[in-house]
N, C-alpha and C positions, 0 to 999 in steps of 0.2 A: 888577245886580252878580252876583246868583246865577245868572242866565242866562249871563253871561260865563264864570263859573267852570265851569259845566256844559259849556259849549262847549269850554273848554280841555281838561278831562278826556276828553271824547269824542275830541278830536283826538289826544291822547296815546295813547289805546287804539288808534286806527286806525293811528297810526304804528308802535306796537309790533307789531301784527298784521302789518303789511306787512313789517317787518324780519324777523320770524320766518319768514314765508312765502316770502321772497326771499333766503334764506341763500345766500351765494356758494359754500359748500362743503357741499352736502347729503350726508348719509351714504348713501345707496343701500341696496339690500337687504343683509341680514346674510350674512356668509360662512357657508357650510354645511359640516358635517363630511363626511369621506369616507364613501362607502358601506361597508357591512359587507363584509369579505373573504368571498369565496364560491368555489364550485367547487373544493373541495380535492382534491388528488391526493397520496397515495392517497386514494380516496374514503372518506368516513366509514364506519366499520365494515368496511372491506375486510379480506379474509383472504388468507393465502398470500403476503405481501409478501417479496420477496428481501431477504437480509441485506446485500447490497452493491449498488451501482449504482442505487439508487432515490433519489428527491429528494422533498422536500416542495414542492408548488406550489399557488398560489392565484391568484385574480384579484381586482382591486380598482380602483376608479375614484373620482374626486372630481368632484362636480357643478360646481365652479368651476375645474376643471383645475389645481388647485394641485399642486405637487410633493409626493409622498408618501414617507414612510419608515415602516419597520416594526419591530416588536418580535416576535421569534420565541420562542415558549414550547414546549418539547419535552422529553419524558422519560417514564419508566415510571410516574410518579405521576399520579393522577387530576387534580391541580392541578400541571401540569408547571412546571419552573423556566424562567426566562429564559435563553436560550442566545445570543441575538444582539439587539443594539439599533442603531438608526440605520441599519438595513439598507434598501437602496434597490431590491433586485431582488425578484421574485415567485417565486423558486426558491431553495431552501436545501438543502444537502447535509449531512445528519447524518453523524457518524462512525459507527463500527461499532456495530450493535445486536445484541442477543442473539436466539437462535432461540426459537420458540414463546412469544413474549412480546407483551403488549399495550402499545402506545405511544400517548400522548395528546399533542395539540398544538393550539395556537390562535395567532392572529395579531392584533396590535393595529396599526391603521393611523392615522398622524397626518399632518396637513397642516402647512404652514409657518405657519399662523395659530394653531397651538396646539389645533386641534380633533382629537379622538381618537375612534375607533370600534373596537370589538373584535368578533371572530368568535365563533361558538359553539366549544365544545371538541370536536374531532374525535378519532377513534381508528382504529387499524388493528392487525392481528395479523401477526406474522412467521412465515415457514415454520420448519420444524424445521431446527436448525443443521446437520444432516447432509445437507440437500438443497443440495448445494454445486456451484458453478462458480467457477473462479478469477477474482478481480476484475480487470477490464480496462477501461480507458477512457483516452484521451489526457489527460494531466495527473496521473494517479495517480502517487504517489511513495512510496518506502520508503527508510529509512536504517538501516544495519546497522553494528555493530562486530564485528571479527574478532579473536579471541584464539587464539594458538598456545601450546601447552604441550608441553615435552619431559619425559619421565619414564621411569622404569624402566630406567635406564642399567645395562648389564651388560658389563664391570665398572664400578662407580661412578666409577673414576678417569678415564673418558673424558668425563665431563660437561663439564669446563672446555674441552675441545677443540671442542665443538659450539657454534657461534656462536648468540647470542641473536637473536631477530627482533623487529621492531617490530610492535605491534598495528596493524591496518588498519581503515579506515573506508570504507564504500562507500555510494553513493547510486544507487538504481535508479529511473528515471523513464520512463514510457511517453510518447514524444515524437512518434509518428507511427502512422498506421494505413493499411493498403493493402487494398483489396477485391480478392480474387483467388479464382477458382474457387468463388464462393459463400461464402467465408470472410472474416471481418475479421481480418487478420493485424496484430498490434501489435508495434511495434518498442520493445524495452526497452533504453534507454541506461544503461549502467553506468559509474560513475566510482569508481575505487578509489584511496585515498590511503594510502600506507604510508611512514612516515618522510618524507623529502623527495621521494619519487617519486609520480607520478600516472599511472594507466593507465586507459584507456577502451576500451569495446567495445560493439557493438550485437548483440542477439539477437532473433529473431523467434518469437512464439508466437501461437497462436489457440485459442479455445474452439470445440469442435464438439460435436455430440450424443454423440460417441464418448468424448471426453476433452480434456484440455489437451495440445495438440500443439506440438512444438518443430521449427522449420524450419531452424535453423542460426545461425551466428555469423559476423560479419565483424570485422576488426580485433581479433584475439583477445588484446588486452592485451600484445602482444609486449614483452618486457623485464622482466616480473615474474620475478625470480630468475635471469634470463638474463644475468648479468654476463659480459662478455668473459673468455675463458679465462685470459689472462695475469694478471688481478687477482682471479680467483676464490679463495674460501677453499679451502685444500688439503683440507678435509674434505668428503666427498661422501656422499650417502645412496643406498643400493642397496635396492630393493624389487622383488620379482617378477623378479629377474634384470636389472633396468634401473637405471642410475645417474642420479642427479639432482644438479644443482649446488646446490640449495637446497630447503628445505621447500616453498616456493611452487611450484617446478617439479614436485615430487612430487604436491602437492595438485591441480594442474591436470590431471594425468593422469586424475583420477577425477571431474571436475566438469562433464563435457559435458552441457549442457542444464540445469544446476542454476542456478535463479534466485538472484541475489545473489553468484554466484561467477564468477571469470574462467575461461573455457574455454580449452583448449589448441588446438583445431582451428578453422579458419576455414571449414570446409566447410558447404555447404547441401545438404540431403538431398532426393532425388527423392521419397521417401516420408518424411513427418515422423515423428519419434519421439513415442511416447506417454508424456508426463511423468506424467500422472494419468489413470486410467481412470474414467469416469463410469458410473453413480453410484459414489461412494466408499463402500464398505461394509467393515466389519471382516472381514478375511480375503481381500479381493480380491487377486489375484495376476496379474501380466501381464508379458510380455516388453518390455524397453525397448531394448536393443541386442542383436540376435541375427543380424546379417548376417555372411556369411563375411568381409567386409572389416574387420569390427570387431576391434580389438586384444584385446578380451575380451568375454565375454557378461555382460549385466546384466539382471536381473529386478527387479521392485518388488513390495512386499507391504504392505498396510495392516495394521499389527499392533496398533494401539491407538487409543484416544480419551481424551484427558486434558487437564487444565488446565495451562497453561504460563505461568509468570511471567517476563517479560523487562522491560528498562527502559521499553518502550513501553506496558506494561500487562499485564493478565491475559487469556488467550485460551483458548477451547475449541478444541482441535486434534486433527486426525487425526495419527497417527504413521505415517510411511511409511518403510519400510526398503529400502535398496538392497542387492541381493544380487549379489555379484560371483563370476563363474566365470572366472578368468583363464586356466585351462588347457583350457577347453571340454570338461571331463570330467564335467559335471553335479554337481560338488561345489563348494559355495559356500566362498569363502575365509574362514576363521575369523579371519585376521589383519587383516581390513578390514571395519569396520562404519561405515555411513553412515545417519543417521536425519534425516529432514525432519519438522518440525512445522508443519502447514499449517492455517490457520483461514480464516474468512470474510474476514479482512483480508489474506490472502495468506501468504507464507512468514514464519513467526514466529521459527523457530530451526532451525539445522542443526548437527549434531555429526558430525565425521569422526574416527574413532579407527583409527589405523594402528599395528599391533603388529609387533614384531620387525623393525624397520628396521635394516639392516646399515650401520654406520658404517665408511667406508673412507677411505683417504688415498692420496696418490701414492706414499708410501714403504711403505704396507701395503695393497696392492690386494686382499688377501684379507680385509681387515676388521680393525678393532681392538676391535669389540664390537657390541652391539645396543642399541636404545632404542625407546621408543614415542612417538607423537605424537598430540596431540588438538587439533583446531581446532574452536572454537565460534563460530558466527555468530548474533548476536541482534539482533532488531529494536529500534531505539532510538526511532524516530519514523516516522509515516506520515501520508499524506493521501489519502483516496479522494474528492477533489473534482475532477471532470473540468474540462478547459478548455471554455469556452463562447464 
């Protein structure tokens, strides 16, 4: 009897062993976590990194070929904050960074099985903020608001006769690049919305070792302020001996080559105009329009470096003044002041101040008084993320 019992126990153990060793759904080797992210760009401890146009790049793989997603940590703190999660690319474009600053970053890689691996913390140092080239890449985008103000009416009684204007909003986007004569020439597409009207134009710029060059404009926003004569407001604005049907017409007279503003001319230039002279230094002074065919002479000068606050944020900016000599007599016009505020993010602000505009009407062609006008353009949003 005891022998029979022993035999039964032995058979049960054998059966159990066979069942365990012949499982129909064996687990296989354990899923492995991703490799540590490696090969950072900029390289760890790199110095002299540009303020614009750079990207954080890394490499990473998974031993099981599982799909990967990433968390990107980036900032000026030694333990930088999370700026992106669920990210599936291995290149990330930060927004504007400050000059002469140390930035830290690291990457966490996760597979779809819940495994996670982190990189070391890397760092790099940016160049001086004044080592500047205008940011350009296809996909870069800027948004602006334009505000016009009429003031200093003389006599005050003429103010009700001058029609108000709508604020305008514009978008500037780089949508194409052409390689020509060793330069990368970028097409800036601008769309301006004012009231119920929409206007568009394309302008071409290029960075060279010499400076930011302007090649010209096509489709120059025809229609801005160009209301057909029979329905124009009877009030007209005269400045520098020339009459304009609206404030917009007057402003376009002085906007040739100004990023963010509609230009009057559709010309392309055999020799490009120097919008900015590199390197930008306080006191730099250069001719902008000085050809005999130009309707007036313009020079530019870097007059300051200051912090500018606009809806898009706070920016360290060069202040570039446009100097107009409308009579070609080497005397700059004190009634016309134009200031551009330019940062590593591009054009941040533009202020146009036109004084002593003569207000005329059909019944009073010699004028009914004078006024001043200020147009302010401010950056409201931007993206320096190129198309890939």
